[in-house]
VEXFILUM-233803 format. One record per residue (C-alpha): residue number from 1; x, y, z. Coordinates in pm, whole numbers. Example, Ala and Ser with C-alpha at 12.3 -4.5 7.8 and 13.67 -1.06 7.14 Angstrom:
{atom 1 {1230 -450 780}}
{atom 2 {1367 -106 714}}
END
This chain:
{atom 1 {-17 23 -22}}
{atom 2 {147 316 -139}}
{atom 3 {40 637 55}}
{atom 4 {160 1024 65}}
{atom 5 {-43 1237 299}}
{atom 6 {71 1548 129}}
{atom 7 {-157 1432 -169}}
{atom 8 {-434 1380 59}}
{atom 9 {-522 1679 145}}
{atom 10 {-712 1709 -238}}
{atom 11 {-1057 1597 -181}}
{atom 12 {-1142 1687 -494}}
{atom 13 {-975 1372 -599}}
{atom 14 {-1153 1186 -348}}
{atom 15 {-848 1157 -111}}
{atom 16 {-926 1191 242}}
{atom 17 {-642 1279 482}}
{atom 18 {-797 1034 775}}
{atom 19 {-824 774 566}}
{atom 20 {-435 792 505}}
{atom 21 {-387 805 889}}
{atom 22 {-609 488 997}}
{atom 23 {-463 318 728}}
{atom 24 {-128 442 853}}
{atom 25 {-188 322 1189}}
{atom 26 {-328 -41 1097}}
{atom 27 {-15 -141 932}}
{atom 28 {258 -300 1096}}
{atom 29 {550 -100 991}}
{atom 30 {572 209 754}}
{atom 31 {819 313 518}}
{atom 32 {1013 576 293}}
{atom 33 {1220 703 -10}}
{atom 34 {1514 883 186}}
{atom 35 {1652 1071 -146}}
{atom 36 {1556 1343 -362}}
{atom 37 {1726 1296 -756}}
{atom 38 {1573 1566 -882}}
{atom 39 {1736 1915 -690}}
{atom 40 {2043 1975 -561}}
{atom 41 {2174 1953 -212}}
{atom 42 {2098 2319 -163}}
{atom 43 {1734 2314 -214}}
{atom 44 {1755 2016 -38}}
{atom 45 {1849 2111 246}}
{atom 46 {1688 2484 201}}
{atom 47 {1358 2290 244}}
{atom 48 {1499 2056 535}}
{atom 49 {1545 2373 715}}
{atom 50 {1222 2556 643}}
{atom 51 {1033 2290 771}}
{atom 52 {1208 2133 1064}}
{atom 53 {1249 2552 1206}}
{atom 54 {887 2465 1376}}
{atom 55 {773 2217 1593}}
{atom 56 {461 2118 1444}}
{atom 57 {547 2191 1052}}
{atom 58 {199 1991 1033}}
{atom 59 {-83 2029 1221}}
{atom 60 {-98 1598 1276}}
{atom 61 {234 1566 1426}}
{atom 62 {204 1219 1566}}
{atom 63 {88 1066 1180}}
{atom 64 {242 1299 941}}
{atom 65 {600 1436 1096}}
{atom 66 {836 1583 853}}
{atom 67 {1044 1374 738}}
{atom 68 {1390 1475 606}}
{atom 69 {1614 1387 259}}
{atom 70 {1889 1293 129}}
{atom 71 {1984 1461 -218}}
{atom 72 {2150 1292 -466}}
{atom 73 {2290 1573 -621}}
{atom 74 {2233 1503 -975}}
{atom 75 {2077 1817 -1065}}
{atom 76 {2244 2114 -1239}}
{atom 77 {2270 2407 -1026}}
{atom 78 {2214 2743 -1160}}
{atom 79 {2558 3022 -1155}}
{atom 80 {2525 3397 -1227}}
{atom 81 {2778 3568 -1278}}
{atom 82 {2969 3234 -1205}}
{atom 83 {2883 3230 -849}}
{atom 84 {2597 2999 -739}}
{atom 85 {2266 3136 -664}}
{atom 86 {2058 3098 -371}}
{atom 87 {1844 2825 -362}}
{atom 88 {1599 2971 -120}}
{atom 89 {1539 3358 -51}}
{atom 90 {1343 3557 157}}
{atom 91 {1225 3913 92}}
{atom 92 {985 4147 303}}
{atom 93 {745 4380 178}}
{atom 94 {614 4679 438}}
{atom 95 {343 4744 167}}
{atom 96 {402 5161 190}}
{atom 97 {219 5308 -140}}
{atom 98 {22 5002 -162}}
{atom 99 {-371 5061 -137}}
{atom 100 {-521 4786 -323}}
{atom 101 {-414 4374 -353}}
{atom 102 {-458 4439 -726}}
{atom 103 {-200 4723 -691}}
{atom 104 {65 4485 -537}}
{atom 105 {-30 4184 -756}}
{atom 106 {62 4447 -1058}}
{atom 107 {428 4512 -860}}
{atom 108 {478 4156 -791}}
{atom 109 {347 4036 -1194}}
{atom 110 {587 4291 -1334}}
{atom 111 {923 4226 -1070}}
{atom 112 {875 3863 -1135}}
{atom 113 {885 3940 -1547}}
{atom 114 {1213 4128 -1498}}
{atom 115 {1386 3905 -1334}}
{atom 116 {1301 3627 -1595}}
{atom 117 {1413 3904 -1842}}
{atom 118 {1705 4022 -1647}}
{atom 119 {1841 3565 -1604}}
{atom 120 {1705 3587 -1991}}
{atom 121 {1993 3800 -2111}}
{atom 122 {2267 3773 -1889}}
{atom 123 {2204 3435 -2037}}
{atom 124 {2261 3542 -2368}}
{atom 125 {2587 3673 -2223}}
{atom 126 {2693 3340 -2099}}
{atom 127 {2660 3493 -1735}}
{atom 128 {2354 3280 -1614}}
{atom 129 {2467 2989 -1690}}
{atom 130 {2311 2568 -1592}}
{atom 131 {2568 2303 -1436}}
{atom 132 {2780 2139 -1230}}
{atom 133 {3050 2264 -956}}
{atom 134 {3411 2280 -1056}}
{atom 135 {3498 2116 -736}}
{atom 136 {3221 1933 -600}}
{atom 137 {2862 2035 -421}}
{atom 138 {3088 2288 -218}}
{atom 139 {3231 2494 -477}}
{atom 140 {3099 2848 -583}}
{atom 141 {3191 2847 -957}}
{atom 142 {3047 2715 -1269}}
{atom 143 {3193 2399 -1476}}
{atom 144 {3253 2523 -1804}}
{atom 145 {3052 2194 -1908}}
{atom 146 {2738 2401 -1818}}
{atom 147 {2478 2556 -2064}}
{atom 148 {2299 2883 -2105}}
{atom 149 {1995 2871 -1889}}
{atom 150 {1667 2855 -2146}}
{atom 151 {1318 2998 -2173}}
{atom 152 {1200 2690 -2145}}
{atom 153 {1402 2572 -1814}}
{atom 154 {1252 2902 -1645}}
{atom 155 {880 2826 -1489}}
{atom 156 {636 3061 -1281}}
{atom 157 {427 2923 -1067}}
{atom 158 {104 3105 -954}}
{atom 159 {-238 3016 -755}}
{atom 160 {-511 3119 -1010}}
{atom 161 {-575 3189 -1404}}
{atom 162 {-575 3543 -1299}}
{atom 163 {-252 3509 -1190}}
{atom 164 {-135 3361 -1508}}
{atom 165 {-249 3578 -1647}}
{atom 166 {-141 3905 -1479}}
{atom 167 {259 3762 -1563}}
{atom 168 {149 3674 -1914}}
{atom 169 {85 4026 -2017}}
{atom 170 {422 4166 -1788}}
{atom 171 {606 3904 -1934}}
{atom 172 {509 3980 -2351}}
{atom 173 {565 4370 -2267}}
{atom 174 {891 4223 -2236}}
{atom 175 {904 4009 -2551}}
{atom 176 {869 3683 -2368}}
{atom 177 {653 3470 -2477}}
{atom 178 {475 3245 -2231}}
{atom 179 {213 2882 -2254}}
{atom 180 {-20 2867 -1918}}
{atom 181 {-8 2543 -1788}}
{atom 182 {-226 2533 -1568}}
{atom 183 {-565 2414 -1384}}
{atom 184 {-814 2463 -1692}}
{atom 185 {-930 2189 -1869}}
{atom 186 {-859 2235 -2194}}
{atom 187 {-1305 2181 -2260}}
{atom 188 {-1276 2590 -2088}}
{atom 189 {-1078 2690 -2329}}
{atom 190 {-1208 2964 -2595}}
{atom 191 {-1156 2697 -2833}}
{atom 192 {-1384 2412 -2708}}
{atom 193 {-1620 2663 -2745}}
{atom 194 {-1575 2785 -3078}}
{atom 195 {-1532 2430 -3199}}
{atom 196 {-1904 2336 -3028}}
{atom 197 {-2055 2648 -3227}}
{atom 198 {-1909 2526 -3559}}
{atom 199 {-2016 2130 -3494}}
{atom 200 {-2371 2293 -3429}}
{atom 201 {-2406 2521 -3761}}
{atom 202 {-2275 2212 -3943}}
{atom 203 {-2484 1981 -3840}}
{atom 204 {-2832 2142 -3889}}
{atom 205 {-2702 2359 -4201}}
{atom 206 {-2839 2676 -4010}}
{atom 207 {-2700 3038 -4210}}
{atom 208 {-2808 3204 -3826}}
{atom 209 {-2620 2964 -3668}}
{atom 210 {-2295 2928 -3897}}
{atom 211 {-2300 3318 -3925}}
{atom 212 {-2270 3318 -3540}}
{atom 213 {-1999 3031 -3552}}
{atom 214 {-1777 3224 -3750}}
{atom 215 {-1811 3515 -3564}}
{atom 216 {-1592 3382 -3262}}
{atom 217 {-1308 3541 -3241}}
{atom 218 {-1117 3234 -3246}}
{atom 219 {-1204 3189 -3623}}
{atom 220 {-1022 3561 -3718}}
{atom 221 {-1293 3722 -3955}}
{atom 222 {-1322 4124 -3834}}
{atom 223 {-1617 4236 -3774}}
{atom 224 {-1598 4427 -4156}}
{atom 225 {-1566 4114 -4330}}
{atom 226 {-1908 4013 -4087}}
{atom 227 {-2015 4337 -4243}}
{atom 228 {-1946 4280 -4582}}
{atom 229 {-2061 3901 -4590}}
{atom 230 {-2428 4059 -4455}}
{atom 231 {-2475 4257 -4795}}
{atom 232 {-2188 4092 -5049}}
{atom 233 {-2387 3759 -5165}}
{atom 234 {-2147 3609 -5377}}
{atom 235 {-1881 3638 -5042}}
{atom 236 {-2198 3487 -4820}}
{atom 237 {-2239 3198 -5140}}
{atom 238 {-1875 3135 -5069}}
{atom 239 {-1857 3098 -4672}}
{atom 240 {-2166 2851 -4750}}
{atom 241 {-2012 2642 -4989}}
{atom 242 {-1734 2616 -4669}}
{atom 243 {-1991 2495 -4460}}
{atom 244 {-2145 2215 -4718}}
{atom 245 {-1820 2113 -4794}}
{atom 246 {-1771 2063 -4394}}
{atom 247 {-2007 1878 -4348}}
{atom 248 {-1933 1624 -4655}}
{atom 249 {-1615 1543 -4528}}
{atom 250 {-1799 1511 -4164}}
{atom 251 {-2017 1241 -4284}}
{atom 252 {-1763 1061 -4530}}
{atom 253 {-1385 1102 -4369}}
{atom 254 {-1496 1163 -4014}}
{atom 255 {-1468 1432 -3721}}
{atom 256 {-1081 1489 -3805}}
{atom 257 {-1051 1507 -4084}}
{atom 258 {-1280 1756 -4143}}
{atom 259 {-1116 1999 -3866}}
{atom 260 {-823 1949 -4038}}
{atom 261 {-1027 2098 -4386}}
{atom 262 {-1173 2406 -4211}}
{atom 263 {-792 2437 -4076}}
{atom 264 {-619 2467 -4343}}
{atom 265 {-891 2634 -4556}}
{atom 266 {-959 2898 -4387}}
{atom 267 {-566 2954 -4366}}
{atom 268 {-580 2944 -3969}}
{atom 269 {-253 2786 -3870}}
{atom 270 {-117 3121 -4073}}
{atom 271 {-355 3388 -3917}}
{atom 272 {-260 3235 -3579}}
{atom 273 {119 3265 -3557}}
{atom 274 {141 3576 -3714}}
{atom 275 {188 3892 -3501}}
{atom 276 {-60 4069 -3718}}
{atom 277 {-344 3896 -3671}}
{atom 278 {-670 3896 -3454}}
{atom 279 {-508 3729 -3091}}
{atom 280 {-558 3400 -3022}}
{atom 281 {-631 3423 -2693}}
{atom 282 {-772 3614 -2480}}
{atom 283 {-453 3646 -2237}}
{atom 284 {-348 3889 -2503}}
{atom 285 {-371 4303 -2429}}
{atom 286 {-517 4482 -2773}}
{atom 287 {-273 4710 -2754}}
{atom 288 {0 4495 -2860}}
{atom 289 {310 4661 -3023}}
{atom 290 {615 4496 -3189}}
{atom 291 {736 4408 -2853}}
{atom 292 {461 4176 -2790}}
{atom 293 {533 3964 -3144}}
{atom 294 {645 3677 -2943}}
{atom 295 {449 3646 -2665}}
{atom 296 {105 3704 -2955}}
{atom 297 {299 3382 -3156}}
{atom 298 {323 3170 -2825}}
{atom 299 {-79 3253 -2759}}
{atom 300 {-143 3140 -3173}}
{atom 301 {119 2775 -3127}}
{atom 302 {-124 2766 -2751}}
{atom 303 {-459 2810 -2990}}
{atom 304 {-351 2551 -3264}}
{atom 305 {-237 2321 -2991}}
{atom 306 {-598 2343 -2837}}
{atom 307 {-766 2274 -3164}}
{atom 308 {-535 1966 -3280}}
{atom 309 {-616 1827 -2876}}
{atom 310 {-961 1898 -2969}}
{atom 311 {-970 1776 -3293}}
{atom 312 {-825 1365 -3174}}
{atom 313 {-1054 1389 -2849}}
{atom 314 {-1368 1452 -3078}}
{atom 315 {-1222 1143 -3280}}
{atom 316 {-1159 969 -3063}}
{atom 317 {-1547 1016 -2949}}
{atom 318 {-1701 966 -3244}}
{atom 319 {-1622 576 -3176}}
{atom 320 {-1858 537 -2857}}
{atom 321 {-2136 824 -2979}}
{atom 322 {-2371 774 -3259}}
{atom 323 {-2413 1060 -3500}}
{atom 324 {-2296 1395 -3540}}
{atom 325 {-2590 1488 -3237}}
{atom 326 {-2449 1241 -3007}}
{atom 327 {-2062 1392 -3043}}
{atom 328 {-2219 1760 -2995}}
{atom 329 {-2404 1673 -2688}}
{atom 330 {-2084 1480 -2570}}
{atom 331 {-1873 1820 -2627}}
{atom 332 {-2162 2000 -2463}}
{atom 333 {-2144 1776 -2133}}
{atom 334 {-1763 1761 -2083}}
{atom 335 {-1811 2158 -2161}}
{atom 336 {-2068 2189 -1893}}
{atom 337 {-1889 1972 -1644}}
{atom 338 {-1582 2190 -1653}}
{atom 339 {-1763 2517 -1671}}
{atom 340 {-1888 2369 -1302}}
{atom 341 {-1549 2286 -1209}}
{atom 342 {-1418 2614 -1227}}
{atom 343 {-1728 2763 -1055}}
{atom 344 {-1662 2547 -784}}
{atom 345 {-1255 2702 -727}}
{atom 346 {-1045 2348 -743}}
{atom 347 {-797 2276 -699}}
{atom 348 {-482 2247 -1007}}
{atom 349 {-386 1957 -1134}}
{atom 350 {-56 2020 -1323}}
{atom 351 {265 1998 -1238}}
{atom 352 {590 2204 -1340}}
{atom 353 {900 2023 -1373}}
{atom 354 {1158 2291 -1450}}
{atom 355 {1493 2416 -1329}}
{atom 356 {1403 2757 -1255}}
{atom 357 {1059 2843 -1079}}
{atom 358 {921 3172 -968}}
{atom 359 {555 3147 -724}}
{atom 360 {466 3612 -740}}
{atom 361 {167 3520 -484}}
{atom 362 {123 3820 -241}}
{atom 363 {-47 3792 56}}
{atom 364 {-331 4060 77}}
{atom 365 {-230 4344 251}}
{atom 366 {-446 4458 553}}
{atom 367 {-440 4800 698}}
{atom 368 {-268 4863 1079}}
{atom 369 {-143 4520 1060}}
{atom 370 {204 4372 1024}}
{atom 371 {387 4448 671}}
{atom 372 {319 4219 489}}
{atom 373 {558 3926 455}}
{atom 374 {654 3754 98}}
{atom 375 {840 3527 -35}}
{atom 376 {1111 3449 -349}}
{atom 377 {1185 3130 -408}}
{atom 378 {1442 3228 -680}}
{atom 379 {1646 2957 -885}}
{atom 380 {1580 2607 -924}}
{atom 381 {1279 2398 -739}}
{atom 382 {1184 2023 -768}}
{atom 383 {875 1999 -870}}
{atom 384 {826 1788 -556}}
{atom 385 {893 2076 -309}}
{atom 386 {764 2322 -517}}
{atom 387 {424 2237 -610}}
{atom 388 {382 2092 -231}}
{atom 389 {416 2420 -50}}
{atom 390 {238 2706 -11}}
{atom 391 {494 2986 -22}}
{atom 392 {345 3358 -149}}
{atom 393 {646 3513 -310}}
{atom 394 {791 3856 -458}}
{atom 395 {1071 3943 -653}}
{atom 396 {1361 4151 -702}}
{atom 397 {1386 4392 -1001}}
{atom 398 {1599 4605 -1097}}
{atom 399 {1789 4601 -725}}
{atom 400 {1490 4715 -579}}
{atom 401 {1194 4506 -346}}
{atom 402 {946 4491 -487}}
END
């Protein structure tokens, strides 16, 4: 029997902390894995130190103690200007001049994005390097075999989609593309809603529903073009030909083939990936300029990925349901379930394993209270420790405390 008390808190997954405790008490012996193979010696030592500073790190001391672990030490360390960066750092924020949680969140988002920008800028100059030490784990200098830090090595951990949007926009202002991976199911995406509306229009061949379906921003049809469809019969006839052709492909070759036909007939990949097209993701600021090209391109990549993923899911589901209406009902059910989950505020279901992770999630400042404690997780963090801790952090940007 295998159990992890840190995971047993997730009731939405059917877990129950008291079931775990009862099971643990019922067995004759309990064994724990004692070595971390993902993190550096410094990160493991910092985590051990953090939880052992308190006599009761968890509320059920007898049944859920904190057990120190060892480090295999195989993970790369981050070196900034040839000096090893600390695994864990702490910063204080006095809250002066901040009148709302939104102001504080914006400050932290901008600071986080600026730190990422500075790290990647140093990496281009070979001043931010991932690698082993020259003389073992105690050395403060990087090995010559180290590799410059890459954007794919950096992750920002947030508590909500709203915080992810703030970070994403702040990164986009600095020309840094990002992809959000979090609690939202793909059935909560704009692509799912757009594809659902399109399926309905194709199924019943309704001009009104078809006009409403292609008006979704995902399909990159401008308001001016929609108006032209209303007054120019020839242009609208061309659109209807695509509608009838899509239905024929769906009937003869399946829903996946139909969506691939729709994808390429309307030249959607080029428009989604182009910085000149309409935003393919609602998290992109409409006032974007040339500095956001990379961010917009990343939004387009996410849009294309979601589209293809949904098409595959629909193709698989078509083997289990009957007919077009059965498939549309299946998708409607999936969308409604995930909207319900969002309203209930269920916890995140994803984890990110990267070398550098930042968590800009400030506590809400309150008047006449002690200064807001904001913590900073600064360099490499193993996925196990980062996601199981509940830390709010603040980033240092341009040499100033945020």
